[in-house]
Jmol script that loads the backbone (N, CA, C; Angstrom):
load data "model"
ATOM      1  N   MET A   1       0.820  -1.192   0.000  1.00  0.00           N
ATOM      2  CA  MET A   1       0.000   0.000   0.000  1.00  0.00           C
ATOM      3  C   MET A   1       0.864   1.256   0.000  1.00  0.00           C
ATOM      4  N   VAL A   2       2.002   1.183   0.678  1.00  0.00           N
ATOM      5  CA  VAL A   2       2.906   2.340   0.690  1.00  0.00           C
ATOM      6  C   VAL A   2       3.392   2.636  -0.729  1.00  0.00           C
ATOM      7  N   LEU A   3       3.769   1.601  -1.450  1.00  0.00           N
ATOM      8  CA  LEU A   3       4.231   1.793  -2.828  1.00  0.00           C
ATOM      9  C   LEU A   3       3.120   2.332  -3.720  1.00  0.00           C
ATOM     10  N   ALA A   4       1.926   1.775  -3.578  1.00  0.00           N
ATOM     11  CA  ALA A   4       0.800   2.239  -4.396  1.00  0.00           C
ATOM     12  C   ALA A   4       0.470   3.691  -4.081  1.00  0.00           C
ATOM     13  N   ALA A   5       0.428   4.037  -2.802  1.00  0.00           N
ATOM     14  CA  ALA A   5       0.128   5.412  -2.409  1.00  0.00           C
ATOM     15  C   ALA A   5       1.206   6.368  -2.918  1.00  0.00           C
ATOM     16  N   GLY A   6       2.464   5.942  -2.814  1.00  0.00           N
ATOM     17  CA  GLY A   6       3.553   6.775  -3.328  1.00  0.00           C
ATOM     18  C   GLY A   6       3.452   6.998  -4.824  1.00  0.00           C
ATOM     19  N   ALA A   7       3.134   5.945  -5.557  1.00  0.00           N
ATOM     20  CA  ALA A   7       2.992   6.056  -7.012  1.00  0.00           C
ATOM     21  C   ALA A   7       1.820   6.959  -7.378  1.00  0.00           C
ATOM     22  N   ILE A   8       0.715   6.796  -6.673  1.00  0.00           N
ATOM     23  CA  ILE A   8      -0.466   7.631  -6.959  1.00  0.00           C
ATOM     24  C   ILE A   8      -0.153   9.092  -6.671  1.00  0.00           C
ATOM     25  N   ALA A   9       0.481   9.375  -5.539  1.00  0.00           N
ATOM     26  CA  ALA A   9       0.813  10.755  -5.198  1.00  0.00           C
ATOM     27  C   ALA A   9       1.814  11.347  -6.190  1.00  0.00           C
ATOM     28  N   LEU A  10       2.791  10.544  -6.584  1.00  0.00           N
ATOM     29  CA  LEU A  10       3.825  11.015  -7.512  1.00  0.00           C
ATOM     30  C   LEU A  10       3.255  11.317  -8.890  1.00  0.00           C
ATOM     31  N   TRP A  11       2.422  10.434  -9.384  1.00  0.00           N
ATOM     32  CA  TRP A  11       1.875  10.588 -10.742  1.00  0.00           C
ATOM     33  C   TRP A  11       0.435  11.073 -10.742  1.00  0.00           C
ATOM     34  N   ALA A  12       0.041  11.780  -9.708  1.00  0.00           N
ATOM     35  CA  ALA A  12      -1.335  12.245  -9.582  1.00  0.00           C
ATOM     36  C   ALA A  12      -1.817  13.054 -10.791  1.00  0.00           C
ATOM     37  N   PRO A  13      -1.073  14.033 -11.263  1.00  0.00           N
ATOM     38  CA  PRO A  13      -1.569  14.791 -12.416  1.00  0.00           C
ATOM     39  C   PRO A  13      -1.809  13.905 -13.643  1.00  0.00           C
ATOM     40  N   ALA A  14      -0.907  12.985 -13.910  1.00  0.00           N
ATOM     41  CA  ALA A  14      -1.088  12.093 -15.067  1.00  0.00           C
ATOM     42  C   ALA A  14      -2.305  11.197 -14.880  1.00  0.00           C
ATOM     43  N   LEU A  15      -2.509  10.710 -13.675  1.00  0.00           N
ATOM     44  CA  LEU A  15      -3.677   9.865 -13.413  1.00  0.00           C
ATOM     45  C   LEU A  15      -4.966  10.652 -13.608  1.00  0.00           C
ATOM     46  N   ILE A  16      -5.005  11.865 -13.127  1.00  0.00           N
ATOM     47  CA  ILE A  16      -6.206  12.690 -13.288  1.00  0.00           C
ATOM     48  C   ILE A  16      -6.451  12.977 -14.766  1.00  0.00           C
ATOM     49  N   ARG A  17      -5.401  13.299 -15.520  1.00  0.00           N
ATOM     50  CA  ARG A  17      -5.557  13.548 -16.958  1.00  0.00           C
ATOM     51  C   ARG A  17      -6.122  12.335 -17.687  1.00  0.00           C
ATOM     52  N   THR A  18      -5.795  11.138 -17.226  1.00  0.00           N
ATOM     53  CA  THR A  18      -6.304   9.914 -17.854  1.00  0.00           C
ATOM     54  C   THR A  18      -7.830   9.900 -17.845  1.00  0.00           C
ATOM     55  N   PHE A  19      -8.419  10.434 -16.797  1.00  0.00           N
ATOM     56  CA  PHE A  19      -9.870  10.377 -16.655  1.00  0.00           C
ATOM     57  C   PHE A  19     -10.581  11.656 -17.060  1.00  0.00           C
ATOM     58  N   THR A  20      -9.865  12.777 -17.098  1.00  0.00           N
ATOM     59  CA  THR A  20     -10.557  14.052 -17.303  1.00  0.00           C
ATOM     60  C   THR A  20     -10.097  14.838 -18.518  1.00  0.00           C
ATOM     61  N   GLY A  21      -9.003  14.475 -19.116  1.00  0.00           N
ATOM     62  CA  GLY A  21      -8.478  15.279 -20.210  1.00  0.00           C
ATOM     63  C   GLY A  21      -7.471  16.294 -19.692  1.00  0.00           C
ATOM     64  N   ASP A  22      -7.343  17.409 -20.389  1.00  0.00           N
ATOM     65  CA  ASP A  22      -6.286  18.367 -20.072  1.00  0.00           C
ATOM     66  C   ASP A  22      -6.771  19.665 -19.436  1.00  0.00           C
ATOM     67  N   ASP A  23      -7.944  19.683 -18.848  1.00  0.00           N
ATOM     68  CA  ASP A  23      -8.396  20.897 -18.173  1.00  0.00           C
ATOM     69  C   ASP A  23      -7.463  21.155 -16.990  1.00  0.00           C
ATOM     70  N   PRO A  24      -6.656  22.208 -17.049  1.00  0.00           N
ATOM     71  CA  PRO A  24      -5.627  22.420 -16.024  1.00  0.00           C
ATOM     72  C   PRO A  24      -6.190  22.582 -14.609  1.00  0.00           C
ATOM     73  N   GLU A  25      -7.347  23.196 -14.486  1.00  0.00           N
ATOM     74  CA  GLU A  25      -7.932  23.393 -13.157  1.00  0.00           C
ATOM     75  C   GLU A  25      -8.397  22.070 -12.551  1.00  0.00           C
ATOM     76  N   VAL A  26      -9.009  21.230 -13.379  1.00  0.00           N
ATOM     77  CA  VAL A  26      -9.448  19.904 -12.912  1.00  0.00           C
ATOM     78  C   VAL A  26      -8.236  19.062 -12.522  1.00  0.00           C
ATOM     79  N   VAL A  27      -7.191  19.100 -13.336  1.00  0.00           N
ATOM     80  CA  VAL A  27      -5.975  18.340 -13.041  1.00  0.00           C
ATOM     81  C   VAL A  27      -5.335  18.837 -11.751  1.00  0.00           C
ATOM     82  N   ARG A  28      -5.282  20.143 -11.570  1.00  0.00           N
ATOM     83  CA  ARG A  28      -4.690  20.708 -10.353  1.00  0.00           C
ATOM     84  C   ARG A  28      -5.463  20.285  -9.108  1.00  0.00           C
ATOM     85  N   ILE A  29      -6.784  20.413  -9.144  1.00  0.00           N
ATOM     86  CA  ILE A  29      -7.611  20.067  -7.982  1.00  0.00           C
ATOM     87  C   ILE A  29      -7.561  18.562  -7.709  1.00  0.00           C
ATOM     88  N   GLY A  30      -7.683  17.761  -8.755  1.00  0.00           N
ATOM     89  CA  GLY A  30      -7.641  16.313  -8.580  1.00  0.00           C
ATOM     90  C   GLY A  30      -6.305  15.832  -8.057  1.00  0.00           C
ATOM     91  N   ALA A  31      -5.224  16.390  -8.584  1.00  0.00           N
ATOM     92  CA  ALA A  31      -3.887  16.012  -8.118  1.00  0.00           C
ATOM     93  C   ALA A  31      -3.687  16.435  -6.667  1.00  0.00           C
ATOM     94  N   GLU A  32      -4.171  17.611  -6.311  1.00  0.00           N
ATOM     95  CA  GLU A  32      -4.050  18.071  -4.923  1.00  0.00           C
ATOM     96  C   GLU A  32      -4.806  17.127  -3.979  1.00  0.00           C
ATOM     97  N   TYR A  33      -5.988  16.689  -4.406  1.00  0.00           N
ATOM     98  CA  TYR A  33      -6.751  15.737  -3.590  1.00  0.00           C
ATOM     99  C   TYR A  33      -5.952  14.440  -3.387  1.00  0.00           C
ATOM    100  N   LEU A  34      -5.472  13.865  -4.482  1.00  0.00           N
ATOM    101  CA  LEU A  34      -4.731  12.605  -4.383  1.00  0.00           C
ATOM    102  C   LEU A  34      -3.467  12.757  -3.546  1.00  0.00           C
ATOM    103  N   GLN A  35      -2.780  13.874  -3.702  1.00  0.00           N
ATOM    104  CA  GLN A  35      -1.551  14.075  -2.944  1.00  0.00           C
ATOM    105  C   GLN A  35      -1.822  14.338  -1.468  1.00  0.00           C
ATOM    106  N   THR A  36      -3.010  14.791  -1.134  1.00  0.00           N
ATOM    107  CA  THR A  36      -3.370  15.007   0.267  1.00  0.00           C
ATOM    108  C   THR A  36      -3.790  13.700   0.927  1.00  0.00           C
ATOM    109  N   VAL A  37      -4.594  12.902   0.251  1.00  0.00           N
ATOM    110  CA  VAL A  37      -5.223  11.734   0.866  1.00  0.00           C
ATOM    111  C   VAL A  37      -4.372  10.463   0.768  1.00  0.00           C
ATOM    112  N   THR A  38      -3.666  10.261  -0.330  1.00  0.00           N
ATOM    113  CA  THR A  38      -2.980   8.969  -0.527  1.00  0.00           C
ATOM    114  C   THR A  38      -1.901   8.636   0.504  1.00  0.00           C
ATOM    115  N   PRO A  39      -1.199   9.588   1.097  1.00  0.00           N
ATOM    116  CA  PRO A  39      -0.222   9.175   2.112  1.00  0.00           C
ATOM    117  C   PRO A  39      -0.843   8.424   3.296  1.00  0.00           C
ATOM    118  N   PHE A  40      -2.139   8.545   3.463  1.00  0.00           N
ATOM    119  CA  PHE A  40      -2.820   7.913   4.588  1.00  0.00           C
ATOM    120  C   PHE A  40      -3.526   6.614   4.198  1.00  0.00           C
ATOM    121  N   TYR A  41      -3.332   6.169   2.964  1.00  0.00           N
ATOM    122  CA  TYR A  41      -3.967   4.934   2.506  1.00  0.00           C
ATOM    123  C   TYR A  41      -3.474   3.704   3.259  1.00  0.00           C
ATOM    124  N   VAL A  42      -2.307   3.777   3.858  1.00  0.00           N
ATOM    125  CA  VAL A  42      -1.809   2.663   4.659  1.00  0.00           C
ATOM    126  C   VAL A  42      -2.789   2.383   5.799  1.00  0.00           C
ATOM    127  N   PHE A  43      -3.309   3.429   6.406  1.00  0.00           N
ATOM    128  CA  PHE A  43      -4.275   3.256   7.489  1.00  0.00           C
ATOM    129  C   PHE A  43      -5.596   2.703   6.965  1.00  0.00           C
ATOM    130  N   VAL A  44      -5.969   3.101   5.755  1.00  0.00           N
ATOM    131  CA  VAL A  44      -7.171   2.546   5.130  1.00  0.00           C
ATOM    132  C   VAL A  44      -6.997   1.041   4.943  1.00  0.00           C
ATOM    133  N   ALA A  45      -5.823   0.640   4.495  1.00  0.00           N
ATOM    134  CA  ALA A  45      -5.559  -0.784   4.276  1.00  0.00           C
ATOM    135  C   ALA A  45      -5.670  -1.567   5.579  1.00  0.00           C
ATOM    136  N   PHE A  46      -5.078  -1.049   6.654  1.00  0.00           N
ATOM    137  CA  PHE A  46      -5.196  -1.722   7.950  1.00  0.00           C
ATOM    138  C   PHE A  46      -6.655  -1.807   8.398  1.00  0.00           C
ATOM    139  N   GLY A  47      -7.379  -0.713   8.233  1.00  0.00           N
ATOM    140  CA  GLY A  47      -8.784  -0.698   8.634  1.00  0.00           C
ATOM    141  C   GLY A  47      -9.611  -1.710   7.869  1.00  0.00           C
ATOM    142  N   ILE A  48      -9.371  -1.815   6.568  1.00  0.00           N
ATOM    143  CA  ILE A  48     -10.135  -2.752   5.747  1.00  0.00           C
ATOM    144  C   ILE A  48      -9.740  -4.192   6.055  1.00  0.00           C
ATOM    145  N   VAL A  49      -8.467  -4.485   6.000  1.00  0.00           N
ATOM    146  CA  VAL A  49      -8.012  -5.871   6.170  1.00  0.00           C
ATOM    147  C   VAL A  49      -8.333  -6.394   7.561  1.00  0.00           C
ATOM    148  N   LEU A  50      -7.958  -5.645   8.596  1.00  0.00           N
ATOM    149  CA  LEU A  50      -8.208  -6.127   9.951  1.00  0.00           C
ATOM    150  C   LEU A  50      -9.696  -6.081  10.299  1.00  0.00           C
ATOM    151  N   GLY A  51     -10.419  -5.114   9.754  1.00  0.00           N
ATOM    152  CA  GLY A  51     -11.861  -5.070   9.965  1.00  0.00           C
ATOM    153  C   GLY A  51     -12.551  -6.295   9.384  1.00  0.00           C
ATOM    154  N   ARG A  52     -12.122  -6.705   8.183  1.00  0.00           N
ATOM    155  CA  ARG A  52     -12.704  -7.913   7.571  1.00  0.00           C
ATOM    156  C   ARG A  52     -12.267  -9.171   8.310  1.00  0.00           C
ATOM    157  N   ALA A  53     -11.052  -9.155   8.864  1.00  0.00           N
ATOM    158  CA  ALA A  53     -10.601 -10.294   9.667  1.00  0.00           C
ATOM    159  C   ALA A  53     -11.471 -10.416  10.921  1.00  0.00           C
ATOM    160  N   LEU A  54     -11.774  -9.289  11.543  1.00  0.00           N
ATOM    161  CA  LEU A  54     -12.650  -9.306  12.706  1.00  0.00           C
ATOM    162  C   LEU A  54     -14.039  -9.822  12.328  1.00  0.00           C
ATOM    163  N   ASN A  55     -14.551  -9.367  11.187  1.00  0.00           N
ATOM    164  CA  ASN A  55     -15.853  -9.858  10.715  1.00  0.00           C
ATOM    165  C   ASN A  55     -15.829 -11.363  10.523  1.00  0.00           C
ATOM    166  N   GLY A  56     -14.781 -11.853   9.904  1.00  0.00           N
ATOM    167  CA  GLY A  56     -14.657 -13.284   9.663  1.00  0.00           C
ATOM    168  C   GLY A  56     -14.552 -14.088  10.943  1.00  0.00           C
ATOM    169  N   ALA A  57     -14.033 -13.467  11.994  1.00  0.00           N
ATOM    170  CA  ALA A  57     -13.909 -14.145  13.286  1.00  0.00           C
ATOM    171  C   ALA A  57     -15.198 -14.042  14.101  1.00  0.00           C
ATOM    172  N   GLY A  58     -16.197 -13.384  13.545  1.00  0.00           N
ATOM    173  CA  GLY A  58     -17.477 -13.261  14.241  1.00  0.00           C
ATOM    174  C   GLY A  58     -17.655 -11.981  15.025  1.00  0.00           C
ATOM    175  N   ASP A  59     -16.653 -11.133  15.040  1.00  0.00           N
ATOM    176  CA  ASP A  59     -16.739  -9.856  15.753  1.00  0.00           C
ATOM    177  C   ASP A  59     -17.152  -8.783  14.757  1.00  0.00           C
ATOM    178  N   THR A  60     -18.440  -8.731  14.469  1.00  0.00           N
ATOM    179  CA  THR A  60     -18.931  -7.820  13.443  1.00  0.00           C
ATOM    180  C   THR A  60     -19.363  -6.467  13.987  1.00  0.00           C
ATOM    181  N   LEU A  61     -19.717  -6.413  15.244  1.00  0.00           N
ATOM    182  CA  LEU A  61     -20.223  -5.175  15.824  1.00  0.00           C
ATOM    183  C   LEU A  61     -19.125  -4.119  15.982  1.00  0.00           C
ATOM    184  N   ALA A  62     -17.958  -4.517  16.466  1.00  0.00           N
ATOM    185  CA  ALA A  62     -16.877  -3.552  16.713  1.00  0.00           C
ATOM    186  C   ALA A  62     -16.434  -2.820  15.448  1.00  0.00           C
ATOM    187  N   PRO A  63     -16.146  -3.511  14.329  1.00  0.00           N
ATOM    188  CA  PRO A  63     -15.751  -2.768  13.130  1.00  0.00           C
ATOM    189  C   PRO A  63     -16.838  -1.810  12.634  1.00  0.00           C
ATOM    190  N   MET A  64     -18.100  -2.235  12.786  1.00  0.00           N
ATOM    191  CA  MET A  64     -19.189  -1.359  12.366  1.00  0.00           C
ATOM    192  C   MET A  64     -19.220  -0.093  13.222  1.00  0.00           C
ATOM    193  N   ILE A  65     -19.103  -0.260  14.526  1.00  0.00           N
ATOM    194  CA  ILE A  65     -19.139   0.892  15.429  1.00  0.00           C
ATOM    195  C   ILE A  65     -17.945   1.809  15.182  1.00  0.00           C
ATOM    196  N   LEU A  66     -16.766   1.227  15.000  1.00  0.00           N
ATOM    197  CA  LEU A  66     -15.583   2.045  14.738  1.00  0.00           C
ATOM    198  C   LEU A  66     -15.730   2.834  13.441  1.00  0.00           C
ATOM    199  N   THR A  67     -16.312   2.219  12.434  1.00  0.00           N
ATOM    200  CA  THR A  67     -16.525   2.910  11.157  1.00  0.00           C
ATOM    201  C   THR A  67     -17.545   4.031  11.308  1.00  0.00           C
ATOM    202  N   ILE A  68     -18.637   3.763  12.014  1.00  0.00           N
ATOM    203  CA  ILE A  68     -19.650   4.801  12.230  1.00  0.00           C
ATOM    204  C   ILE A  68     -19.066   5.977  13.009  1.00  0.00           C
ATOM    205  N   VAL A  69     -18.313   5.667  14.051  1.00  0.00           N
ATOM    206  CA  VAL A  69     -17.724   6.727  14.875  1.00  0.00           C
ATOM    207  C   VAL A  69     -16.754   7.579  14.055  1.00  0.00           C
ATOM    208  N   THR A  70     -15.881   6.915  13.295  1.00  0.00           N
ATOM    209  CA  THR A  70     -14.885   7.697  12.554  1.00  0.00           C
ATOM    210  C   THR A  70     -15.492   8.417  11.351  1.00  0.00           C
ATOM    211  N   LEU A  71     -16.504   7.828  10.722  1.00  0.00           N
ATOM    212  CA  LEU A  71     -17.121   8.492   9.566  1.00  0.00           C
ATOM    213  C   LEU A  71     -18.069   9.600  10.010  1.00  0.00           C
ATOM    214  N   TRP A  72     -19.049   9.249  10.822  1.00  0.00           N
ATOM    215  CA  TRP A  72     -20.082  10.216  11.186  1.00  0.00           C
ATOM    216  C   TRP A  72     -19.709  11.063  12.399  1.00  0.00           C
ATOM    217  N   GLY A  73     -18.893  10.523  13.283  1.00  0.00           N
ATOM    218  CA  GLY A  73     -18.532  11.271  14.475  1.00  0.00           C
ATOM    219  C   GLY A  73     -17.292  12.126  14.319  1.00  0.00           C
ATOM    220  N   VAL A  74     -16.438  11.775  13.354  1.00  0.00           N
ATOM    221  CA  VAL A  74     -15.192  12.518  13.156  1.00  0.00           C
ATOM    222  C   VAL A  74     -15.153  13.164  11.769  1.00  0.00           C
ATOM    223  N   GLN A  75     -15.242  12.348  10.722  1.00  0.00           N
ATOM    224  CA  GLN A  75     -15.021  12.864   9.373  1.00  0.00           C
ATOM    225  C   GLN A  75     -16.032  13.935   8.971  1.00  0.00           C
ATOM    226  N   VAL A  76     -17.311  13.679   9.146  1.00  0.00           N
ATOM    227  CA  VAL A  76     -18.322  14.645   8.703  1.00  0.00           C
ATOM    228  C   VAL A  76     -18.248  15.946   9.499  1.00  0.00           C
ATOM    229  N   PRO A  77     -18.235  15.889  10.840  1.00  0.00           N
ATOM    230  CA  PRO A  77     -18.119  17.161  11.570  1.00  0.00           C
ATOM    231  C   PRO A  77     -16.804  17.904  11.295  1.00  0.00           C
ATOM    232  N   LEU A  78     -15.715  17.149  11.195  1.00  0.00           N
ATOM    233  CA  LEU A  78     -14.437  17.786  10.913  1.00  0.00           C
ATOM    234  C   LEU A  78     -14.424  18.408   9.516  1.00  0.00           C
ATOM    235  N   ALA A  79     -15.034  17.744   8.557  1.00  0.00           N
ATOM    236  CA  ALA A  79     -15.124  18.301   7.202  1.00  0.00           C
ATOM    237  C   ALA A  79     -15.925  19.600   7.201  1.00  0.00           C
ATOM    238  N   LEU A  80     -17.016  19.622   7.935  1.00  0.00           N
ATOM    239  CA  LEU A  80     -17.810  20.853   8.026  1.00  0.00           C
ATOM    240  C   LEU A  80     -16.990  21.982   8.662  1.00  0.00           C
ATOM    241  N   HIS A  81     -16.280  21.650   9.711  1.00  0.00           N
ATOM    242  CA  HIS A  81     -15.487  22.653  10.427  1.00  0.00           C
ATOM    243  C   HIS A  81     -14.299  23.153   9.592  1.00  0.00           C
ATOM    244  N   LEU A  82     -13.512  22.204   9.071  1.00  0.00           N
ATOM    245  CA  LEU A  82     -12.315  22.600   8.327  1.00  0.00           C
ATOM    246  C   LEU A  82     -12.652  23.297   7.005  1.00  0.00           C
ATOM    247  N   SER A  83     -13.732  22.878   6.363  1.00  0.00           N
ATOM    248  CA  SER A  83     -14.094  23.529   5.097  1.00  0.00           C
ATOM    249  C   SER A  83     -14.504  24.972   5.318  1.00  0.00           C
ATOM    250  N   ALA A  84     -14.975  25.291   6.527  1.00  0.00           N
ATOM    251  CA  ALA A  84     -15.320  26.679   6.835  1.00  0.00           C
ATOM    252  C   ALA A  84     -14.080  27.512   7.141  1.00  0.00           C
ATOM    253  N   LEU A  85     -12.980  26.844   7.533  1.00  0.00           N
ATOM    254  CA  LEU A  85     -11.763  27.559   7.920  1.00  0.00           C
ATOM    255  C   LEU A  85     -10.765  27.730   6.783  1.00  0.00           C
ATOM    256  N   TRP A  86     -10.709  26.748   5.861  1.00  0.00           N
ATOM    257  CA  TRP A  86      -9.645  26.729   4.863  1.00  0.00           C
ATOM    258  C   TRP A  86     -10.124  27.245   3.520  1.00  0.00           C
ATOM    259  N   ASP A  87      -9.158  27.770   2.788  1.00  0.00           N
ATOM    260  CA  ASP A  87      -9.432  28.224   1.438  1.00  0.00           C
ATOM    261  C   ASP A  87      -8.491  27.508   0.484  1.00  0.00           C
ATOM    262  N   PRO A  88      -8.964  26.769  -0.457  1.00  0.00           N
ATOM    263  CA  PRO A  88     -10.364  26.491  -0.764  1.00  0.00           C
ATOM    264  C   PRO A  88     -10.970  25.515   0.240  1.00  0.00           C
ATOM    265  N   PRO A  89     -12.288  25.564   0.414  1.00  0.00           N
ATOM    266  CA  PRO A  89     -12.957  24.698   1.388  1.00  0.00           C
ATOM    267  C   PRO A  89     -12.723  23.206   1.151  1.00  0.00           C
ATOM    268  N   THR A  90     -12.528  22.813  -0.101  1.00  0.00           N
ATOM    269  CA  THR A  90     -12.316  21.393  -0.387  1.00  0.00           C
ATOM    270  C   THR A  90     -11.078  20.848   0.310  1.00  0.00           C
ATOM    271  N   ARG A  91     -10.075  21.673   0.517  1.00  0.00           N
ATOM    272  CA  ARG A  91      -8.856  21.228   1.200  1.00  0.00           C
ATOM    273  C   ARG A  91      -9.166  20.770   2.628  1.00  0.00           C
ATOM    274  N   GLY A  92     -10.080  21.464   3.293  1.00  0.00           N
ATOM    275  CA  GLY A  92     -10.497  21.050   4.625  1.00  0.00           C
ATOM    276  C   GLY A  92     -11.206  19.710   4.610  1.00  0.00           C
ATOM    277  N   ILE A  93     -11.999  19.472   3.580  1.00  0.00           N
ATOM    278  CA  ILE A  93     -12.698  18.187   3.449  1.00  0.00           C
ATOM    279  C   ILE A  93     -11.690  17.067   3.240  1.00  0.00           C
ATOM    280  N   TRP A  94     -10.685  17.301   2.413  1.00  0.00           N
ATOM    281  CA  TRP A  94      -9.681  16.265   2.143  1.00  0.00           C
ATOM    282  C   TRP A  94      -8.901  15.918   3.401  1.00  0.00           C
ATOM    283  N   TRP A  95      -8.584  16.925   4.209  1.00  0.00           N
ATOM    284  CA  TRP A  95      -7.856  16.655   5.447  1.00  0.00           C
ATOM    285  C   TRP A  95      -8.746  15.943   6.460  1.00  0.00           C
ATOM    286  N   ALA A  96     -10.030  16.241   6.448  1.00  0.00           N
ATOM    287  CA  ALA A  96     -10.959  15.527   7.327  1.00  0.00           C
ATOM    288  C   ALA A  96     -11.018  14.049   6.943  1.00  0.00           C
ATOM    289  N   ILE A  97     -11.034  13.761   5.658  1.00  0.00           N
ATOM    290  CA  ILE A  97     -11.005  12.372   5.184  1.00  0.00           C
ATOM    291  C   ILE A  97      -9.728  11.700   5.665  1.00  0.00           C
ATOM    292  N   SER A  98      -8.613  12.381   5.533  1.00  0.00           N
ATOM    293  CA  SER A  98      -7.323  11.816   5.944  1.00  0.00           C
ATOM    294  C   SER A  98      -7.286  11.524   7.439  1.00  0.00           C
ATOM    295  N   VAL A  99      -7.746  12.468   8.253  1.00  0.00           N
ATOM    296  CA  VAL A  99      -7.754  12.279   9.705  1.00  0.00           C
ATOM    297  C   VAL A  99      -8.648  11.103  10.086  1.00  0.00           C
ATOM    298  N   ALA A 100      -9.828  11.023   9.484  1.00  0.00           N
ATOM    299  CA  ALA A 100     -10.752   9.930   9.794  1.00  0.00           C
ATOM    300  C   ALA A 100     -10.173   8.585   9.369  1.00  0.00           C
ATOM    301  N   ASN A 101      -9.481   8.544   8.243  1.00  0.00           N
ATOM    302  CA  ASN A 101      -8.851   7.295   7.801  1.00  0.00           C
ATOM    303  C   ASN A 101      -7.769   6.836   8.778  1.00  0.00           C
ATOM    304  N   VAL A 102      -6.962   7.768   9.237  1.00  0.00           N
ATOM    305  CA  VAL A 102      -5.911   7.432  10.209  1.00  0.00           C
ATOM    306  C   VAL A 102      -6.545   6.935  11.504  1.00  0.00           C
ATOM    307  N   LEU A 103      -7.515   7.650  11.996  1.00  0.00           N
ATOM    308  CA  LEU A 103      -8.162   7.267  13.249  1.00  0.00           C
ATOM    309  C   LEU A 103      -8.828   5.897  13.126  1.00  0.00           C
ATOM    310  N   ASN A 104      -9.536   5.659  12.015  1.00  0.00           N
ATOM    311  CA  ASN A 104     -10.181   4.363  11.829  1.00  0.00           C
ATOM    312  C   ASN A 104      -9.154   3.244  11.802  1.00  0.00           C
ATOM    313  N   GLY A 105      -8.079   3.439  11.055  1.00  0.00           N
ATOM    314  CA  GLY A 105      -7.041   2.417  10.988  1.00  0.00           C
ATOM    315  C   GLY A 105      -6.443   2.127  12.352  1.00  0.00           C
ATOM    316  N   LEU A 106      -6.140   3.165  13.113  1.00  0.00           N
ATOM    317  CA  LEU A 106      -5.548   2.977  14.445  1.00  0.00           C
ATOM    318  C   LEU A 106      -6.515   2.292  15.411  1.00  0.00           C
ATOM    319  N   LEU A 107      -7.786   2.670  15.349  1.00  0.00           N
ATOM    320  CA  LEU A 107      -8.771   2.045  16.231  1.00  0.00           C
ATOM    321  C   LEU A 107      -8.979   0.570  15.897  1.00  0.00           C
ATOM    322  N   VAL A 108      -9.034   0.258  14.609  1.00  0.00           N
ATOM    323  CA  VAL A 108      -9.208  -1.145  14.217  1.00  0.00           C
ATOM    324  C   VAL A 108      -7.969  -1.956  14.599  1.00  0.00           C
ATOM    325  N   ILE A 109      -6.795  -1.397  14.392  1.00  0.00           N
ATOM    326  CA  ILE A 109      -5.564  -2.081  14.825  1.00  0.00           C
ATOM    327  C   ILE A 109      -5.614  -2.337  16.325  1.00  0.00           C
ATOM    328  N   GLY A 110      -5.989  -1.329  17.091  1.00  0.00           N
ATOM    329  CA  GLY A 110      -6.066  -1.471  18.543  1.00  0.00           C
ATOM    330  C   GLY A 110      -7.067  -2.532  18.973  1.00  0.00           C
ATOM    331  N   TRP A 111      -8.234  -2.532  18.341  1.00  0.00           N
ATOM    332  CA  TRP A 111      -9.252  -3.522  18.690  1.00  0.00           C
ATOM    333  C   TRP A 111      -8.771  -4.930  18.332  1.00  0.00           C
ATOM    334  N   PHE A 112      -8.152  -5.047  17.172  1.00  0.00           N
ATOM    335  CA  PHE A 112      -7.642  -6.356  16.753  1.00  0.00           C
ATOM    336  C   PHE A 112      -6.588  -6.856  17.737  1.00  0.00           C
ATOM    337  N   GLN A 113      -5.674  -5.985  18.111  1.00  0.00           N
ATOM    338  CA  GLN A 113      -4.607  -6.379  19.033  1.00  0.00           C
ATOM    339  C   GLN A 113      -5.129  -6.674  20.438  1.00  0.00           C
ATOM    340  N   ALA A 114      -6.242  -6.062  20.810  1.00  0.00           N
ATOM    341  CA  ALA A 114      -6.824  -6.334  22.126  1.00  0.00           C
ATOM    342  C   ALA A 114      -7.274  -7.791  22.234  1.00  0.00           C
ATOM    343  N   GLY A 115      -7.624  -8.400  21.105  1.00  0.00           N
ATOM    344  CA  GLY A 115      -7.914  -9.832  21.071  1.00  0.00           C
ATOM    345  C   GLY A 115      -9.300 -10.251  21.509  1.00  0.00           C
ATOM    346  N   PHE A 116     -10.227  -9.315  21.669  1.00  0.00           N
ATOM    347  CA  PHE A 116     -11.578  -9.691  22.068  1.00  0.00           C
ATOM    348  C   PHE A 116     -12.219 -10.649  21.061  1.00  0.00           C
ATOM    349  N   TRP A 117     -11.831 -10.543  19.827  1.00  0.00           N
ATOM    350  CA  TRP A 117     -12.394 -11.380  18.770  1.00  0.00           C
ATOM    351  C   TRP A 117     -12.060 -12.854  18.976  1.00  0.00           C
ATOM    352  N   LYS A 118     -11.009 -13.134  19.735  1.00  0.00           N
ATOM    353  CA  LYS A 118     -10.608 -14.521  19.965  1.00  0.00           C
ATOM    354  C   LYS A 118     -11.621 -15.259  20.832  1.00  0.00           C
ATOM    355  N   ARG A 119     -12.432 -14.539  21.576  1.00  0.00           N
ATOM    356  CA  ARG A 119     -13.411 -15.165  22.474  1.00  0.00           C
ATOM    357  C   ARG A 119     -14.787 -15.323  21.828  1.00  0.00           C
ATOM    358  N   LYS A 120     -14.929 -14.865  20.600  1.00  0.00           N
ATOM    359  CA  LYS A 120     -16.215 -14.979  19.903  1.00  0.00           C
ATOM    360  C   LYS A 120     -16.465 -16.414  19.493  1.00  0.00           C
ATOM    361  N   ARG A 121     -17.718 -16.816  19.620  1.00  0.00           N
ATOM    362  CA  ARG A 121     -18.110 -18.153  19.159  1.00  0.00           C
ATOM    363  C   ARG A 121     -18.852 -17.986  17.853  1.00  0.00           C
ATOM    364  N   VAL A 122     -18.376 -18.657  16.828  1.00  0.00           N
ATOM    365  CA  VAL A 122     -18.991 -18.529  15.495  1.00  0.00           C
ATOM    366  C   VAL A 122     -19.849 -19.743  15.236  1.00  0.00           C
TER     367      VAL A 122
END
end "model"
wireframe off; spacefill off
backbone 0.3
color backbone group
């Protein structure tokens, strides 16, 4: 995931042009988004992989709650707040996504390491 995120961040303008053409403003905004969010994809990977491992072990409630908390309790309010503070507002939204991804990944890692899932009966 580190390599993929690095490649995406490095070649962000070219990737955006692949889908949108050569509109310089679209390429600039899209590349800025990718370069802001992709460094945190490692945490997304941990959240997804370990969350699905917990689901497979029968611990389905914890990953759901962690996702709800980080998405609705952190990402959405933080996006509203940061978009009101930053110019352009979209930059605040991108950072809110990044913060929520990091928090979700760390919480899922912590829950997985706590080992409560080992006591679940499937």
